[in-house]
HTML snippet that shows the backbone in 3Dmol.js (N, CA, C, O; Angstrom):
<script src="https://3Dmol.org/build/3Dmol-min.js"></script>
<div id="view" style="width:600px;height:400px;position:relative"></div>
<script>
const pdb = `
ATOM      1  N   MET A   1      85.453 103.421 141.167  1.00  0.00           N
ATOM      2  CA  MET A   1      86.219 103.292 139.985  1.00  0.00           C
ATOM      3  C   MET A   1      85.850 104.044 138.836  1.00  0.00           C
ATOM      4  O   MET A   1      84.698 104.125 138.409  1.00  0.00           O
ATOM      5  N   THR A   2      86.999 104.674 138.274  1.00  0.00           N
ATOM      6  CA  THR A   2      86.677 105.495 137.230  1.00  0.00           C
ATOM      7  C   THR A   2      87.185 104.775 135.895  1.00  0.00           C
ATOM      8  O   THR A   2      88.267 104.196 135.792  1.00  0.00           O
ATOM      9  N   LEU A   3      86.281 104.901 134.951  1.00  0.00           N
ATOM     10  CA  LEU A   3      86.326 104.200 133.698  1.00  0.00           C
ATOM     11  C   LEU A   3      87.163 105.066 132.810  1.00  0.00           C
ATOM     12  O   LEU A   3      87.201 106.291 132.932  1.00  0.00           O
ATOM     13  N   PRO A   4      87.907 104.314 131.811  1.00  0.00           N
ATOM     14  CA  PRO A   4      88.726 105.233 130.788  1.00  0.00           C
ATOM     15  C   PRO A   4      87.682 106.134 130.109  1.00  0.00           C
ATOM     16  O   PRO A   4      86.462 105.994 130.194  1.00  0.00           O
ATOM     17  N   LYS A   5      88.396 107.156 129.370  1.00  0.00           N
ATOM     18  CA  LYS A   5      87.542 108.102 128.528  1.00  0.00           C
ATOM     19  C   LYS A   5      86.787 107.307 127.569  1.00  0.00           C
ATOM     20  O   LYS A   5      87.235 106.291 127.039  1.00  0.00           O
ATOM     21  N   GLY A   6      85.578 107.818 127.349  1.00  0.00           N
ATOM     22  CA  GLY A   6      84.781 107.106 126.294  1.00  0.00           C
ATOM     23  C   GLY A   6      83.860 106.045 126.872  1.00  0.00           C
ATOM     24  O   GLY A   6      82.949 105.610 126.167  1.00  0.00           O
ATOM     25  N   TRP A   7      84.016 105.659 127.950  1.00  0.00           N
ATOM     26  CA  TRP A   7      83.215 104.594 128.670  1.00  0.00           C
ATOM     27  C   TRP A   7      82.257 105.200 129.784  1.00  0.00           C
ATOM     28  O   TRP A   7      82.770 105.924 130.637  1.00  0.00           O
ATOM     29  N   GLY A   8      81.100 104.981 129.817  1.00  0.00           N
ATOM     30  CA  GLY A   8      80.083 105.408 130.977  1.00  0.00           C
ATOM     31  C   GLY A   8      79.676 106.811 130.658  1.00  0.00           C
ATOM     32  O   GLY A   8      79.995 107.342 129.594  1.00  0.00           O
ATOM     33  N   THR A   9      79.006 107.379 131.533  1.00  0.00           N
ATOM     34  CA  THR A   9      78.748 108.808 131.494  1.00  0.00           C
ATOM     35  C   THR A   9      79.643 109.781 131.935  1.00  0.00           C
ATOM     36  O   THR A   9      79.342 110.975 131.918  1.00  0.00           O
ATOM     37  N   GLY A  10      80.869 109.310 132.383  1.00  0.00           N
ATOM     38  CA  GLY A  10      81.759 110.155 132.935  1.00  0.00           C
ATOM     39  C   GLY A  10      81.763 110.542 134.373  1.00  0.00           C
ATOM     40  O   GLY A  10      80.710 110.327 134.972  1.00  0.00           O
ATOM     41  N   GLY A  11      82.648 111.019 134.973  1.00  0.00           N
ATOM     42  CA  GLY A  11      82.804 111.398 136.485  1.00  0.00           C
ATOM     43  C   GLY A  11      82.857 110.044 137.259  1.00  0.00           C
ATOM     44  O   GLY A  11      82.712 108.932 136.751  1.00  0.00           O
ATOM     45  N   ARG A  12      83.076 110.305 138.489  1.00  0.00           N
ATOM     46  CA  ARG A  12      83.140 109.217 139.515  1.00  0.00           C
ATOM     47  C   ARG A  12      81.755 108.550 139.698  1.00  0.00           C
ATOM     48  O   ARG A  12      80.741 109.238 139.815  1.00  0.00           O
ATOM     49  N   ARG A  13      81.731 107.215 139.722  1.00  0.00           N
ATOM     50  CA  ARG A  13      80.546 106.421 139.911  1.00  0.00           C
ATOM     51  C   ARG A  13      79.523 106.680 138.747  1.00  0.00           C
ATOM     52  O   ARG A  13      78.316 106.550 138.952  1.00  0.00           O
ATOM     53  N   GLY A  14      79.988 107.022 137.610  1.00  0.00           N
ATOM     54  CA  GLY A  14      78.965 107.135 136.631  1.00  0.00           C
ATOM     55  C   GLY A  14      78.939 105.909 135.773  1.00  0.00           C
ATOM     56  O   GLY A  14      78.109 105.886 134.864  1.00  0.00           O
ATOM     57  N   GLU A  15      79.701 104.934 135.932  1.00  0.00           N
ATOM     58  CA  GLU A  15      79.706 103.850 135.228  1.00  0.00           C
ATOM     59  C   GLU A  15      78.407 102.942 135.588  1.00  0.00           C
ATOM     60  O   GLU A  15      77.828 103.118 136.660  1.00  0.00           O
ATOM     61  N   ASN A  16      78.021 102.074 134.760  1.00  0.00           N
ATOM     62  CA  ASN A  16      77.059 101.051 134.893  1.00  0.00           C
ATOM     63  C   ASN A  16      77.607  99.716 134.584  1.00  0.00           C
ATOM     64  O   ASN A  16      78.665  99.631 133.961  1.00  0.00           O
ATOM     65  N   ARG A  17      76.911  98.581 135.007  1.00  0.00           N
ATOM     66  CA  ARG A  17      77.468  97.201 134.930  1.00  0.00           C
ATOM     67  C   ARG A  17      77.659  96.837 133.387  1.00  0.00           C
ATOM     68  O   ARG A  17      78.557  96.077 133.024  1.00  0.00           O
ATOM     69  N   ASP A  18      76.888  97.344 132.635  1.00  0.00           N
ATOM     70  CA  ASP A  18      77.030  97.071 131.206  1.00  0.00           C
ATOM     71  C   ASP A  18      78.340  97.671 130.527  1.00  0.00           C
ATOM     72  O   ASP A  18      78.961  97.022 129.685  1.00  0.00           O
ATOM     73  N   ASP A  19      78.709  98.885 130.917  1.00  0.00           N
ATOM     74  CA  ASP A  19      79.952  99.472 130.361  1.00  0.00           C
ATOM     75  C   ASP A  19      81.006  98.536 131.057  1.00  0.00           C
ATOM     76  O   ASP A  19      81.827  98.051 130.278  1.00  0.00           O
ATOM     77  N   ILE A  20      81.129  98.204 132.343  1.00  0.00           N
ATOM     78  CA  ILE A  20      82.130  97.486 132.842  1.00  0.00           C
ATOM     79  C   ILE A  20      82.271  96.148 132.261  1.00  0.00           C
ATOM     80  O   ILE A  20      83.389  95.650 132.125  1.00  0.00           O
ATOM     81  N   GLU A  21      81.183  95.529 131.904  1.00  0.00           N
ATOM     82  CA  GLU A  21      81.187  94.180 131.220  1.00  0.00           C
ATOM     83  C   GLU A  21      81.736  94.317 129.979  1.00  0.00           C
ATOM     84  O   GLU A  21      82.576  93.491 129.622  1.00  0.00           O
ATOM     85  N   LYS A  22      81.380  95.306 129.179  1.00  0.00           N
ATOM     86  CA  LYS A  22      82.057  95.496 127.873  1.00  0.00           C
ATOM     87  C   LYS A  22      83.480  95.744 127.839  1.00  0.00           C
ATOM     88  O   LYS A  22      84.212  95.434 126.898  1.00  0.00           O
ATOM     89  N   MET A  23      83.847  96.323 128.921  1.00  0.00           N
ATOM     90  CA  MET A  23      85.293  96.782 129.138  1.00  0.00           C
ATOM     91  C   MET A  23      86.220  95.671 129.374  1.00  0.00           C
ATOM     92  O   MET A  23      87.265  95.549 128.733  1.00  0.00           O
ATOM     93  N   ILE A  24      85.792  94.755 130.413  1.00  0.00           N
ATOM     94  CA  ILE A  24      86.501  93.804 130.951  1.00  0.00           C
ATOM     95  C   ILE A  24      86.417  92.534 130.153  1.00  0.00           C
ATOM     96  O   ILE A  24      87.415  91.834 129.981  1.00  0.00           O
ATOM     97  N   GLY A  25      85.135  92.200 129.620  1.00  0.00           N
ATOM     98  CA  GLY A  25      84.804  91.024 128.885  1.00  0.00           C
ATOM     99  C   GLY A  25      83.658  90.126 129.562  1.00  0.00           C
ATOM    100  O   GLY A  25      82.826  90.617 130.326  1.00  0.00           O
ATOM    101  N   LYS A  26      83.687  88.779 129.216  1.00  0.00           N
ATOM    102  CA  LYS A  26      82.604  88.022 129.725  1.00  0.00           C
ATOM    103  C   LYS A  26      82.598  87.818 131.251  1.00  0.00           C
ATOM    104  O   LYS A  26      83.643  87.772 131.900  1.00  0.00           O
ATOM    105  N   ARG A  27      81.319  87.693 131.817  1.00  0.00           N
ATOM    106  CA  ARG A  27      81.223  87.774 133.316  1.00  0.00           C
ATOM    107  C   ARG A  27      81.376  86.385 133.640  1.00  0.00           C
ATOM    108  O   ARG A  27      80.818  85.439 133.084  1.00  0.00           O
ATOM    109  N   VAL A  28      82.300  86.350 134.729  1.00  0.00           N
ATOM    110  CA  VAL A  28      82.685  84.932 135.301  1.00  0.00           C
ATOM    111  C   VAL A  28      81.502  84.295 136.046  1.00  0.00           C
ATOM    112  O   VAL A  28      81.522  83.093 136.313  1.00  0.00           O
ATOM    113  N   GLU A  29      80.555  85.021 136.356  1.00  0.00           N
ATOM    114  CA  GLU A  29      79.279  84.398 137.225  1.00  0.00           C
ATOM    115  C   GLU A  29      78.678  83.375 136.012  1.00  0.00           C
ATOM    116  O   GLU A  29      78.100  82.364 136.409  1.00  0.00           O
ATOM    117  N   ASN A  30      78.779  83.571 134.709  1.00  0.00           N
ATOM    118  CA  ASN A  30      78.351  82.739 133.708  1.00  0.00           C
ATOM    119  C   ASN A  30      79.277  81.552 133.283  1.00  0.00           C
ATOM    120  O   ASN A  30      78.990  80.797 132.355  1.00  0.00           O
ATOM    121  N   MET A  31      80.346  81.456 133.995  1.00  0.00           N
ATOM    122  CA  MET A  31      81.513  80.480 133.512  1.00  0.00           C
ATOM    123  C   MET A  31      81.433  79.232 134.414  1.00  0.00           C
ATOM    124  O   MET A  31      82.310  78.377 134.287  1.00  0.00           O
ATOM    125  N   THR A  32      80.446  79.064 135.315  1.00  0.00           N
ATOM    126  CA  THR A  32      80.294  77.818 136.009  1.00  0.00           C
ATOM    127  C   THR A  32      80.654  76.553 135.383  1.00  0.00           C
ATOM    128  O   THR A  32      81.415  75.765 135.944  1.00  0.00           O
ATOM    129  N   PRO A  33      80.076  76.303 134.111  1.00  0.00           N
ATOM    130  CA  PRO A  33      80.224  75.054 133.587  1.00  0.00           C
ATOM    131  C   PRO A  33      81.938  74.774 133.118  1.00  0.00           C
ATOM    132  O   PRO A  33      82.495  73.678 133.057  1.00  0.00           O
ATOM    133  N   ILE A  34      82.454  75.944 132.862  1.00  0.00           N
ATOM    134  CA  ILE A  34      83.743  75.803 132.417  1.00  0.00           C
ATOM    135  C   ILE A  34      84.625  75.475 133.606  1.00  0.00           C
ATOM    136  O   ILE A  34      85.587  74.719 133.470  1.00  0.00           O
ATOM    137  N   PHE A  35      84.310  76.038 134.790  1.00  0.00           N
ATOM    138  CA  PHE A  35      84.932  75.743 136.058  1.00  0.00           C
ATOM    139  C   PHE A  35      84.855  74.378 136.381  1.00  0.00           C
ATOM    140  O   PHE A  35      85.827  73.732 136.773  1.00  0.00           O
ATOM    141  N   VAL A  36      83.552  73.851 136.204  1.00  0.00           N
ATOM    142  CA  VAL A  36      83.276  72.415 136.644  1.00  0.00           C
ATOM    143  C   VAL A  36      84.087  71.394 135.673  1.00  0.00           C
ATOM    144  O   VAL A  36      84.711  70.408 136.066  1.00  0.00           O
ATOM    145  N   LEU A  37      83.960  71.809 134.382  1.00  0.00           N
ATOM    146  CA  LEU A  37      84.742  70.869 133.410  1.00  0.00           C
ATOM    147  C   LEU A  37      86.272  70.916 133.672  1.00  0.00           C
ATOM    148  O   LEU A  37      86.996  69.921 133.638  1.00  0.00           O
ATOM    149  N   GLY A  38      86.651  72.085 133.916  1.00  0.00           N
ATOM    150  CA  GLY A  38      88.139  72.121 134.204  1.00  0.00           C
ATOM    151  C   GLY A  38      88.435  71.465 135.455  1.00  0.00           C
ATOM    152  O   GLY A  38      89.500  70.848 135.429  1.00  0.00           O
ATOM    153  N   PHE A  39      87.757  71.420 136.614  1.00  0.00           N
ATOM    154  CA  PHE A  39      88.018  70.590 137.700  1.00  0.00           C
ATOM    155  C   PHE A  39      87.913  69.124 137.499  1.00  0.00           C
ATOM    156  O   PHE A  39      88.701  68.353 138.046  1.00  0.00           O
ATOM    157  N   ALA A  40      86.889  68.701 136.674  1.00  0.00           N
ATOM    158  CA  ALA A  40      86.697  67.260 136.280  1.00  0.00           C
ATOM    159  C   ALA A  40      87.957  66.937 135.616  1.00  0.00           C
ATOM    160  O   ALA A  40      88.639  66.034 136.099  1.00  0.00           O
ATOM    161  N   LEU A  41      88.384  67.595 134.503  1.00  0.00           N
ATOM    162  CA  LEU A  41      89.536  67.262 133.700  1.00  0.00           C
ATOM    163  C   LEU A  41      90.806  67.181 134.558  1.00  0.00           C
ATOM    164  O   LEU A  41      91.621  66.275 134.387  1.00  0.00           O
ATOM    165  N   CYS A  42      90.956  68.100 135.442  1.00  0.00           N
ATOM    166  CA  CYS A  42      92.160  67.987 136.394  1.00  0.00           C
ATOM    167  C   CYS A  42      92.088  66.827 137.351  1.00  0.00           C
ATOM    168  O   CYS A  42      93.119  66.247 137.693  1.00  0.00           O
ATOM    169  N   TRP A  43      91.002  66.503 137.754  1.00  0.00           N
ATOM    170  CA  TRP A  43      90.753  65.289 138.655  1.00  0.00           C
ATOM    171  C   TRP A  43      91.264  63.980 137.827  1.00  0.00           C
ATOM    172  O   TRP A  43      92.005  63.106 138.277  1.00  0.00           O
ATOM    173  N   VAL A  44      90.720  64.035 136.557  1.00  0.00           N
ATOM    174  CA  VAL A  44      90.986  63.006 135.656  1.00  0.00           C
ATOM    175  C   VAL A  44      92.367  62.674 135.393  1.00  0.00           C
ATOM    176  O   VAL A  44      92.831  61.536 135.322  1.00  0.00           O
ATOM    177  N   ALA A  45      93.007  63.809 135.252  1.00  0.00           N
ATOM    178  CA  ALA A  45      94.335  63.845 134.914  1.00  0.00           C
ATOM    179  C   ALA A  45      95.159  63.333 136.211  1.00  0.00           C
ATOM    180  O   ALA A  45      96.130  62.594 136.047  1.00  0.00           O
ATOM    181  N   THR A  46      94.803  63.691 137.343  1.00  0.00           N
ATOM    182  CA  THR A  46      95.516  63.229 138.471  1.00  0.00           C
ATOM    183  C   THR A  46      95.173  61.779 138.847  1.00  0.00           C
ATOM    184  O   THR A  46      95.986  61.115 139.491  1.00  0.00           O
ATOM    185  N   ALA A  47      93.986  61.267 138.461  1.00  0.00           N
ATOM    186  CA  ALA A  47      93.593  59.859 138.591  1.00  0.00           C
ATOM    187  C   ALA A  47      94.342  59.059 137.606  1.00  0.00           C
ATOM    188  O   ALA A  47      94.787  57.945 137.884  1.00  0.00           O
ATOM    189  N   GLY A  48      94.468  59.569 136.565  1.00  0.00           N
ATOM    190  CA  GLY A  48      95.139  58.933 135.534  1.00  0.00           C
ATOM    191  C   GLY A  48      96.758  58.829 135.807  1.00  0.00           C
ATOM    192  O   GLY A  48      97.372  57.812 135.485  1.00  0.00           O
ATOM    193  N   GLY A  49      97.291  59.759 136.315  1.00  0.00           N
ATOM    194  CA  GLY A  49      98.584  59.845 136.660  1.00  0.00           C
ATOM    195  C   GLY A  49      98.907  58.813 137.811  1.00  0.00           C
ATOM    196  O   GLY A  49      99.977  58.208 137.754  1.00  0.00           O
ATOM    197  N   VAL A  50      98.038  58.586 138.847  1.00  0.00           N
ATOM    198  CA  VAL A  50      98.153  57.738 139.902  1.00  0.00           C
ATOM    199  C   VAL A  50      98.083  56.327 139.238  1.00  0.00           C
ATOM    200  O   VAL A  50      98.941  55.476 139.474  1.00  0.00           O
ATOM    201  N   TYR A  51      97.136  56.134 138.485  1.00  0.00           N
ATOM    202  CA  TYR A  51      96.864  54.792 137.832  1.00  0.00           C
ATOM    203  C   TYR A  51      98.032  54.399 137.088  1.00  0.00           C
ATOM    204  O   TYR A  51      98.471  53.253 137.188  1.00  0.00           O
ATOM    205  N   VAL A  52      98.598  55.314 136.310  1.00  0.00           N
ATOM    206  CA  VAL A  52      99.900  54.868 135.550  1.00  0.00           C
ATOM    207  C   VAL A  52     101.013  54.576 136.639  1.00  0.00           C
ATOM    208  O   VAL A  52     101.727  53.575 136.571  1.00  0.00           O
ATOM    209  N   GLY A  53     101.104  55.458 137.582  1.00  0.00           N
ATOM    210  CA  GLY A  53     102.128  55.143 138.648  1.00  0.00           C
ATOM    211  C   GLY A  53     102.060  53.867 139.379  1.00  0.00           C
ATOM    212  O   GLY A  53     103.072  53.260 139.728  1.00  0.00           O
ATOM    213  N   VAL A  54     100.917  53.485 139.598  1.00  0.00           N
ATOM    214  CA  VAL A  54     100.475  52.245 140.344  1.00  0.00           C
ATOM    215  C   VAL A  54     100.712  51.066 139.538  1.00  0.00           C
ATOM    216  O   VAL A  54     101.289  50.101 140.039  1.00  0.00           O
ATOM    217  N   THR A  55     100.283  51.053 138.224  1.00  0.00           N
ATOM    218  CA  THR A  55     100.320  49.882 137.400  1.00  0.00           C
ATOM    219  C   THR A  55     101.599  49.801 136.593  1.00  0.00           C
ATOM    220  O   THR A  55     102.089  48.678 136.472  1.00  0.00           O
ATOM    221  N   ILE A  56     102.136  50.704 136.093  1.00  0.00           N
ATOM    222  CA  ILE A  56     103.486  50.670 135.371  1.00  0.00           C
ATOM    223  C   ILE A  56     104.819  50.558 136.255  1.00  0.00           C
ATOM    224  O   ILE A  56     105.789  49.859 135.963  1.00  0.00           O
ATOM    225  N   TYR A  57     104.693  51.370 137.386  1.00  0.00           N
ATOM    226  CA  TYR A  57     105.835  51.414 138.198  1.00  0.00           C
ATOM    227  C   TYR A  57     105.323  50.986 139.664  1.00  0.00           C
ATOM    228  O   TYR A  57     105.378  51.842 140.547  1.00  0.00           O
ATOM    229  N   PRO A  58     104.852  49.767 139.952  1.00  0.00           N
ATOM    230  CA  PRO A  58     104.364  49.296 141.167  1.00  0.00           C
ATOM    231  C   PRO A  58     105.451  49.265 142.394  1.00  0.00           C
ATOM    232  O   PRO A  58     105.151  49.327 143.586  1.00  0.00           O
ATOM    233  N   TRP A  59     106.814  49.151 141.841  1.00  0.00           N
ATOM    234  CA  TRP A  59     107.847  48.990 142.788  1.00  0.00           C
ATOM    235  C   TRP A  59     108.158  50.400 143.433  1.00  0.00           C
ATOM    236  O   TRP A  59     108.689  50.509 144.539  1.00  0.00           O
ATOM    237  N   ALA A  60     107.801  51.406 142.689  1.00  0.00           N
ATOM    238  CA  ALA A  60     108.116  52.747 143.041  1.00  0.00           C
ATOM    239  C   ALA A  60     106.875  53.580 143.690  1.00  0.00           C
ATOM    240  O   ALA A  60     106.967  54.573 144.413  1.00  0.00           O
ATOM    241  N   TYR A  61     105.751  52.955 143.269  1.00  0.00           N
ATOM    242  CA  TYR A  61     104.572  53.743 143.638  1.00  0.00           C
ATOM    243  C   TYR A  61     103.508  52.613 143.983  1.00  0.00           C
ATOM    244  O   TYR A  61     102.655  52.309 143.149  1.00  0.00           O
ATOM    245  N   PRO A  62     103.570  52.017 145.183  1.00  0.00           N
ATOM    246  CA  PRO A  62     102.597  51.020 145.634  1.00  0.00           C
ATOM    247  C   PRO A  62     101.205  51.518 145.830  1.00  0.00           C
ATOM    248  O   PRO A  62     100.981  52.706 146.062  1.00  0.00           O
ATOM    249  N   LEU A  63     100.266  50.613 145.737  1.00  0.00           N
ATOM    250  CA  LEU A  63      98.827  50.918 145.763  1.00  0.00           C
ATOM    251  C   LEU A  63      98.542  51.803 146.956  1.00  0.00           C
ATOM    252  O   LEU A  63      98.019  52.899 146.755  1.00  0.00           O
ATOM    253  N   PRO A  64      98.838  51.421 148.158  1.00  0.00           N
ATOM    254  CA  PRO A  64      98.491  52.312 149.276  1.00  0.00           C
ATOM    255  C   PRO A  64      99.004  53.824 149.101  1.00  0.00           C
ATOM    256  O   PRO A  64      98.307  54.799 149.383  1.00  0.00           O
ATOM    257  N   SER A  65     100.245  53.889 148.624  1.00  0.00           N
ATOM    258  CA  SER A  65     100.942  55.208 148.357  1.00  0.00           C
ATOM    259  C   SER A  65     100.104  56.005 147.466  1.00  0.00           C
ATOM    260  O   SER A  65      99.873  57.197 147.667  1.00  0.00           O
ATOM    261  N   GLY A  66      99.603  55.262 146.372  1.00  0.00           N
ATOM    262  CA  GLY A  66      98.899  55.907 145.313  1.00  0.00           C
ATOM    263  C   GLY A  66      97.544  56.386 145.737  1.00  0.00           C
ATOM    264  O   GLY A  66      97.067  57.464 145.384  1.00  0.00           O
ATOM    265  N   LEU A  67      96.925  55.466 146.558  1.00  0.00           N
ATOM    266  CA  LEU A  67      95.510  55.819 146.988  1.00  0.00           C
ATOM    267  C   LEU A  67      95.510  57.166 147.958  1.00  0.00           C
ATOM    268  O   LEU A  67      94.635  58.032 147.945  1.00  0.00           O
ATOM    269  N   TYR A  68      96.625  57.149 148.756  1.00  0.00           N
ATOM    270  CA  TYR A  68      96.806  58.239 149.698  1.00  0.00           C
ATOM    271  C   TYR A  68      97.112  59.492 148.858  1.00  0.00           C
ATOM    272  O   TYR A  68      96.529  60.525 149.187  1.00  0.00           O
ATOM    273  N   ALA A  69      97.912  59.520 147.870  1.00  0.00           N
ATOM    274  CA  ALA A  69      98.299  60.524 146.959  1.00  0.00           C
ATOM    275  C   ALA A  69      97.011  61.143 146.246  1.00  0.00           C
ATOM    276  O   ALA A  69      96.798  62.351 146.150  1.00  0.00           O
ATOM    277  N   LEU A  70      96.147  60.079 145.739  1.00  0.00           N
ATOM    278  CA  LEU A  70      94.982  60.480 145.153  1.00  0.00           C
ATOM    279  C   LEU A  70      94.031  61.258 146.210  1.00  0.00           C
ATOM    280  O   LEU A  70      93.493  62.337 145.958  1.00  0.00           O
ATOM    281  N   SER A  71      93.911  60.589 147.364  1.00  0.00           N
ATOM    282  CA  SER A  71      93.087  61.417 148.324  1.00  0.00           C
ATOM    283  C   SER A  71      93.429  62.713 148.595  1.00  0.00           C
ATOM    284  O   SER A  71      92.630  63.648 148.552  1.00  0.00           O
ATOM    285  N   VAL A  72      94.746  62.812 148.911  1.00  0.00           N
ATOM    286  CA  VAL A  72      95.371  64.225 149.170  1.00  0.00           C
ATOM    287  C   VAL A  72      95.252  65.226 148.187  1.00  0.00           C
ATOM    288  O   VAL A  72      94.941  66.386 148.459  1.00  0.00           O
ATOM    289  N   LEU A  73      95.525  64.751 146.886  1.00  0.00           N
ATOM    290  CA  LEU A  73      95.366  65.657 145.681  1.00  0.00           C
ATOM    291  C   LEU A  73      94.001  66.020 145.474  1.00  0.00           C
ATOM    292  O   LEU A  73      93.733  67.170 145.127  1.00  0.00           O
ATOM    293  N   THR A  74      92.937  65.000 145.682  1.00  0.00           N
ATOM    294  CA  THR A  74      91.489  65.298 145.536  1.00  0.00           C
ATOM    295  C   THR A  74      91.251  66.484 146.370  1.00  0.00           C
ATOM    296  O   THR A  74      90.737  67.491 145.883  1.00  0.00           O
ATOM    297  N   VAL A  75      91.609  66.412 147.634  1.00  0.00           N
ATOM    298  CA  VAL A  75      91.212  67.366 148.624  1.00  0.00           C
ATOM    299  C   VAL A  75      91.899  68.765 148.360  1.00  0.00           C
ATOM    300  O   VAL A  75      91.351  69.801 148.737  1.00  0.00           O
ATOM    301  N   ILE A  76      93.147  68.767 147.684  1.00  0.00           N
ATOM    302  CA  ILE A  76      93.739  70.054 147.428  1.00  0.00           C
ATOM    303  C   ILE A  76      92.963  70.603 146.014  1.00  0.00           C
ATOM    304  O   ILE A  76      92.753  71.810 145.890  1.00  0.00           O
ATOM    305  N   GLU A  77      92.583  69.715 145.042  1.00  0.00           N
ATOM    306  CA  GLU A  77      91.966  70.202 143.932  1.00  0.00           C
ATOM    307  C   GLU A  77      90.489  70.817 144.332  1.00  0.00           C
ATOM    308  O   GLU A  77      90.033  71.815 143.775  1.00  0.00           O
ATOM    309  N   SER A  78      89.849  70.140 145.302  1.00  0.00           N
ATOM    310  CA  SER A  78      88.454  70.419 145.687  1.00  0.00           C
ATOM    311  C   SER A  78      88.420  71.800 146.345  1.00  0.00           C
ATOM    312  O   SER A  78      87.509  72.600 146.134  1.00  0.00           O
ATOM    313  N   LEU A  79      89.437  72.033 147.136  1.00  0.00           N
ATOM    314  CA  LEU A  79      89.712  73.292 148.011  1.00  0.00           C
ATOM    315  C   LEU A  79      89.796  74.359 146.812  1.00  0.00           C
ATOM    316  O   LEU A  79      89.061  75.347 146.795  1.00  0.00           O
ATOM    317  N   GLY A  80      90.658  74.113 145.902  1.00  0.00           N
ATOM    318  CA  GLY A  80      90.895  75.147 144.740  1.00  0.00           C
ATOM    319  C   GLY A  80      89.621  75.419 144.173  1.00  0.00           C
ATOM    320  O   GLY A  80      89.304  76.602 144.044  1.00  0.00           O
ATOM    321  N   PHE A  81      88.708  74.379 143.756  1.00  0.00           N
ATOM    322  CA  PHE A  81      87.677  74.623 143.064  1.00  0.00           C
ATOM    323  C   PHE A  81      86.591  75.252 143.739  1.00  0.00           C
ATOM    324  O   PHE A  81      85.759  75.929 143.136  1.00  0.00           O
ATOM    325  N   LEU A  82      86.567  75.034 145.077  1.00  0.00           N
ATOM    326  CA  LEU A  82      85.595  75.828 146.050  1.00  0.00           C
ATOM    327  C   LEU A  82      85.941  77.212 146.042  1.00  0.00           C
ATOM    328  O   LEU A  82      85.057  78.067 145.995  1.00  0.00           O
ATOM    329  N   PHE A  83      87.383  77.559 146.092  1.00  0.00           N
ATOM    330  CA  PHE A  83      87.797  78.916 146.242  1.00  0.00           C
ATOM    331  C   PHE A  83      87.581  79.680 144.755  1.00  0.00           C
ATOM    332  O   PHE A  83      87.288  80.875 144.711  1.00  0.00           O
ATOM    333  N   ILE A  84      87.728  78.997 143.740  1.00  0.00           N
ATOM    334  CA  ILE A  84      87.243  79.656 142.535  1.00  0.00           C
ATOM    335  C   ILE A  84      85.855  79.864 142.461  1.00  0.00           C
ATOM    336  O   ILE A  84      85.538  80.997 142.101  1.00  0.00           O
ATOM    337  N   MET A  85      84.910  79.051 142.711  1.00  0.00           N
ATOM    338  CA  MET A  85      83.496  79.189 142.745  1.00  0.00           C
ATOM    339  C   MET A  85      83.170  80.403 143.732  1.00  0.00           C
ATOM    340  O   MET A  85      82.375  81.288 143.417  1.00  0.00           O
ATOM    341  N   LYS A  86      83.841  80.372 144.936  1.00  0.00           N
ATOM    342  CA  LYS A  86      83.423  81.431 145.843  1.00  0.00           C
ATOM    343  C   LYS A  86      83.782  82.871 145.264  1.00  0.00           C
ATOM    344  O   LYS A  86      82.987  83.808 145.342  1.00  0.00           O
ATOM    345  N   ILE A  87      84.948  82.970 144.719  1.00  0.00           N
ATOM    346  CA  ILE A  87      85.388  84.170 144.246  1.00  0.00           C
ATOM    347  C   ILE A  87      84.637  84.531 143.015  1.00  0.00           C
ATOM    348  O   ILE A  87      84.389  85.723 142.832  1.00  0.00           O
ATOM    349  N   SER A  88      84.216  83.583 142.089  1.00  0.00           N
ATOM    350  CA  SER A  88      83.621  84.068 140.741  1.00  0.00           C
ATOM    351  C   SER A  88      82.053  84.374 141.172  1.00  0.00           C
ATOM    352  O   SER A  88      81.331  85.002 140.397  1.00  0.00           O
ATOM    353  N   HIS A  89      81.653  83.986 142.212  1.00  0.00           N
ATOM    354  CA  HIS A  89      80.187  84.304 142.565  1.00  0.00           C
ATOM    355  C   HIS A  89      80.106  85.520 143.524  1.00  0.00           C
ATOM    356  O   HIS A  89      78.983  85.868 143.888  1.00  0.00           O
ATOM    357  N   GLU A  90      80.995  86.075 143.885  1.00  0.00           N
ATOM    358  CA  GLU A  90      80.965  87.287 144.661  1.00  0.00           C
ATOM    359  C   GLU A  90      80.182  88.396 144.174  1.00  0.00           C
ATOM    360  O   GLU A  90      80.204  88.718 142.986  1.00  0.00           O
ATOM    361  N   LYS A  91      79.534  88.957 144.990  1.00  0.00           N
ATOM    362  CA  LYS A  91      78.742  90.350 144.429  1.00  0.00           C
ATOM    363  C   LYS A  91      79.736  91.544 144.467  1.00  0.00           C
ATOM    364  O   LYS A  91      80.557  91.752 145.359  1.00  0.00           O
ATOM    365  N   LEU A  92      79.527  92.296 143.350  1.00  0.00           N
ATOM    366  CA  LEU A  92      80.482  93.587 143.222  1.00  0.00           C
ATOM    367  C   LEU A  92      79.892  94.654 144.217  1.00  0.00           C
ATOM    368  O   LEU A  92      78.703  94.703 144.532  1.00  0.00           O
ATOM    369  N   GLY A  93      80.874  95.502 144.670  1.00  0.00           N
ATOM    370  CA  GLY A  93      80.523  96.641 145.447  1.00  0.00           C
ATOM    371  C   GLY A  93      79.842  97.675 144.821  1.00  0.00           C
ATOM    372  O   GLY A  93      79.285  98.522 145.521  1.00  0.00           O
ATOM    373  N   TYR A  94      79.800  97.737 143.595  1.00  0.00           N
ATOM    374  CA  TYR A  94      79.187  98.819 142.744  1.00  0.00           C
ATOM    375  C   TYR A  94      77.832  98.399 142.074  1.00  0.00           C
ATOM    376  O   TYR A  94      77.496  97.217 141.995  1.00  0.00           O
ATOM    377  N   ALA A  95      77.126  99.368 141.629  1.00  0.00           N
ATOM    378  CA  ALA A  95      75.920  99.088 140.789  1.00  0.00           C
ATOM    379  C   ALA A  95      74.841  98.515 141.575  1.00  0.00           C
ATOM    380  O   ALA A  95      73.772  98.223 141.038  1.00  0.00           O
TER     381      ALA A  95
END
`;
const viewer = $3Dmol.createViewer("view");
viewer.addModel(pdb, "pdb");
viewer.setStyle({}, {cartoon: {color: "spectrum"}});
viewer.zoomTo();
viewer.render();
</script>
């Protein structure tokens, strides 16, 4: 990866991790609490939506259907969370 002019020592593979971190921004390896909080809030919103559907509109959204929807959506959200964690903690190929 070649960095823009003014970054690194110049040339191919002359960059170091600090230059790339300054250029790109905050490292995603350090954002685990934000990802966990986002997942928790996403699940709370899903559970809240199912709760409202089951309690306010029980004729359109019966309890077994709501529990099934909550379980399926929980699995989907969990897979997304695991994918985010896997990608954010991959080791870089340089440095």
